[in-house]
N, C-alpha and C positions, 0 to 999 in steps of 0.2 A: 504494500499499500504506500501511497504518498502521504507522509505524516509530518505535522508541525509539532516539534517537541519544545516545550517550555523549560528552559534551564535557568537555574538560579545561583549556580556556583557552589551548590552543596553536593554531598555524596549521593543523595537519593536521586536527584534529577540527572546526575552524571551516569549512574548505573542504569537508569531508565533509557538514557540515550545509547549507552553502550549495548544494551539488550536489543533495542530496535535495529541498531546498525548490524549487530552479528546475525539477526534474523533475516537480513537482506532487504529491509524496507528502504524506500527512498525517503531519507529523513533530512529535514532542514531544522536547525536549532534556532530558537527565538529567545532573546533576552529582553524582558519588558523593563523599560525605564519608566517608573511611575511617580517618582518624587520630583517636585519642582526644586530648582536650585536653592531658592531662599527658604525652602522648607528645611533644608539640610544644613543651612548656614550655622545654625546654633549648635551643631554637633561637631563643628570643626572641619576635619578632613572628610570629604564625601565617602561614606562607607561602601556605596554601591560600586566604586571603582575596583576595590579589591575583589568583590564578587565577580565583577566582569572579567578581570584578569584570570581567575580560575575557569570561568566559562570559555574563554578563549583558548586556554592551555588544554582543556578537555576536548574542545572541538578540533584543535590541531592534532591532538593524539589520535582521535577517531576518524580524522578526515571528513568531518561533517561541516557543511557550510553554515555560517552563523549570520543572523540578521538581528539588529537591534531595533526594537519597535517602541516608539514613545506613546504612552497612554497616560501622560501626566495630567492633562486637563480632565480626562475621563476619571482618573483615580480621585482627583480633588473633588469633582462634582458628585461622584457617586459613592465615595468611600469616606474620604477625610471629612468633608463638611457634615455628613450624616454623624460621624462618630464625635465630632466636636459638639454638635447640637444635642446628641443624646447625653453626653457628659455634662453639658451645661444644664440639662433639665433634671439631673440627678440620677440618671439611668446608668446601667452598666453595659456598654455596647461591645460587640465582638466584630472588629474590623475584618477578621480573616474570613468569615462566613461571607460578608459582603464582597470582599476581594475575589473569591471564588465564583460567586454567583454573577456579579456585575462586570468583572474585569477579565479574569483569566478564561472563564467559560462564557463571557458575555461580550465585552467590547472587543476583545481579541478576535473572536470569531468574525466580526465585521471587518477587521483589519487584513485578513488573509483571504485568498480567493477560494472558490468552491473546490478547486482541484485537490486541496488538502482533505483527504477522506477522514482523518482522525486528528485530534489534538491530544498530545500525550503529556503527562506531567509525572513528577515523582511522588505522588500521593500514595499513602498506604490505604488503599481501597480497591474494590473490584466492581466491574460492571458485568451483569449476567443478564442474558436475554431470555425471558420466560413468558410464554403465551402471548408473544408479540409485544411485550413491554420490557423496557430496560430497567433493571433493578440494581440499586446501590447496595453492595454487600460488604460487610466488615472484612478487614484484613485478618489473617490468622495470628498476627502479632497484636495482642489486645492493648499493649502499652502504646504502640505507635499508630494504631488504627486512627484514621483521619476522616471517617465517614461524618462524624459530627460537623466538621468544617465544610462538608460537601452537601449537607442536609437540605439546602435550599436551591439545588439544582433541579431542572425541569427535565421532562422526557426528551425534549429536542436537544438540550445541552448534553445529557448523558449518551444520547445516540451517537454523538461525534467524540465522546471522551475515551481516552485509553490510559490505563494505569499499569505500566509494564512491570512494576515491582509490587503490585498490590497483593500478589499470592505469596510474597516472601516475608521472612522474619528479618528484622533489622540486622541481626548478626550475619545473616546470609548475604544481605546487601553489602555490607562491609567486606565480607570475604570476596565477593565478586569484584569489588573495587580494587582490592589488593591483587587479585588474580590477574586483572586486566592492567594493573599498574597505572590506574588513573590518578591524575594530579590531586584529586580531592579525596583520595583514599583514607587519609588520616585527618581530614579537616573535621572540626567539632561541629555538632548540629547547632543551628541557630535557634535562639528563643526570642522571638519578638513579633513585630507586626509584619504580616504578609511576606513579601519578598525580602524585606530589610531587617534582618535578624538583629542588627546592632542597635536599632532604635528602641530606646527605653520608653515605655508607655507614659510613665510619669513625666518624663522629660518632654514627650509630646504634648501632653496636656498643659504643662507649665508654659510651653512656648506659646500656645494658642489662647489659654485662658488665664495665664498669669497666676498670681497668689493673691488671696484675700483672707485676712485673718478673721476667724469666727470661733465661737465657743464650742468646746467639747462638754456635752451635758450628760450627767448621769440620768438615765431615763426613769428610774424608780423614784428619785428624789427631786429632779429638776434642778440640782445643783451643778454649777459650772466647775468642772474639775481640771480644766486645762484649755489650751487653745490649739486650733489647727490652721493650716495655710490655704484652705479651699475644700469645700465638701466634694468636689469632683475628684480628688485624689483617693477617695474612700469607697469601698463597696460593702454591701451587707454581709456580715459574717467575718469581716476583716479583723485580724488580731494584730498583725505586725505594723509597726510605723506609727503607733499612737504616742509612744514616749512618755507613759505614765507609770508611776510606781503603784504597788498595791494591787496589782492585777492577778490573773490575766483580764484585760479589758477587750470587749468586742464591740463592733459597730452593729447597731440594731436598727438604726433608721436615719434618715437625712431630711432636712428641711431646706430645700434650695432657696425658697423666698427669703429666708432668714439667715442663710449660711450657717445653719447649725448641724452639728453631727451628734447623734445620740448614741451613747455607749452603755454598757453594762458589764458587771462582773458575774451576772447570773444568767448568762446566755444559754447554758446547757441544762437548766432546770427541767425536770420532767414535764412540767405543765406547758412548756413552750414547744409545741409539736413541730411548727415550721415544715410542713410537707405538702401544702396545697397551694396551687396558683392557676391563674387564668392565662390562656394563650391567645394572641392575636397575630395577624399578618401570616396566617398558616400557608405553608407550601406542601402539597401532597405529591411526592415523586411519581406515583402511579396514576396521577390525575383524578384520583377519587379519595375521599375521606376513608380512613381505616374502617373496616367492618367489624372488628373486635375491640373490646374495651380494655382488655388486660394486655398491657404492652410494656416494653422496657423503655426507660427514659434516661437520656443523659442531659445534664444541664451545664456541663462544661467538658472540654476535651480531656480525655484520660480514660483510665480503665474502669472507673465506677459507673455501674449501670443500675438504675433503681427499677424494682418492679412497681408498677403503677396501674391504677384504675383511671380511665379517661371517660369523662361524661361529655359527649359531643353535642348534647342538646342545650347546654347552658348558655347564657348570655353574660358578657359580651363575646365569649368564645369558649372553646373547650376548657373544662375544669380537670386539672390534673391532680390527683391524690396519690403521693408516694407512699409505699408501704412502710418505709422507714424515713424518719425526718432527715433533712439536709440543711446544715446551718448556713448555707450561702446562697439562698434563693433571692434573687435581686431583679426588680424590673429593668427591662432592657436586654437582659440575657437571653440567649437563644436556648430552646430545649429541642432536642432531637428524639423522635419516637421510633422504636424498633419492634419488629416482629421476629423474634429470634435473632439471626445475624443480619437481617435485612433492614435497612434504614428506610422508613416510610416517608420521612420528611420531618416537618416540625414547625415551630413558630417562635414568636417573641414573647417572653413573660411580660404581661401587662400589669398584673397585680398579684402580689403574694399575700396569702392569708396567714397572718402571724399568730 
């Protein structure tokens, strides 16, 4: 097949490119430049340059042509601006889900011509066709599985998506990188926003929203016990970064209008269940609402999967009730729903029932 392969300078996309090349496909590598220069100025040296250097070395090693595509305006309009507004509203957004839905498998599709039959990435996920539908299936590596980040893709997007390493464990990917002597074989995994792993989310928020001193209020007594530098730096359930003695303290709520952050030392008491929330902006990958109410739910990337009951008849959206409580349910987060290993889609948490 003729395949467009998105490469980021990491080991995963490098091995994906290597596998496609060794299978005999007609492959062109694409590096997406998504950040405006002034966006990166506060970081000092532009970190994407190091990523691109690795990409160039991998493509040279594999004899694969490389093209650099600018999606800077699209990324700002469809991901960055949304993330900033959600944080300003007191919510906990996830830019990576939007980046996949709107950029990598969205705007990029429009940038390349129809002669590319598939768009490949280094995601840990699988696409399986069943009964004429394209299903998003978990990777066998439960720690690295990235279906959560892909839960807002559509049938049209999945039909063209290809995940060459989705059937592998991370250790197998590393082994293949060493076997092929790829320049990225020993490069550490990035932990950050989308393609740019070096960008710290707190630094990103500080750059756009600044700092604004406000009170840390003990929720049970209404007493101000400290100060913070802006409610947008905190999310529900957070423990780190409060800087208070006598804890542990946890963030339990935020008041954006008053720039207040409410905290408690009694977050885990048995009467605080924290296991129900409503979903909005739902995306169903199979183009239909799930037919069963007992499903698995992830509310963040990682191995943890909750058993849950979903009531699809409620307003303003489906009501999700987890069997076990989760201390980090926050408005703005995405929740992904699963039937076994198949990701059915998901939505945005609009309101948590505390």
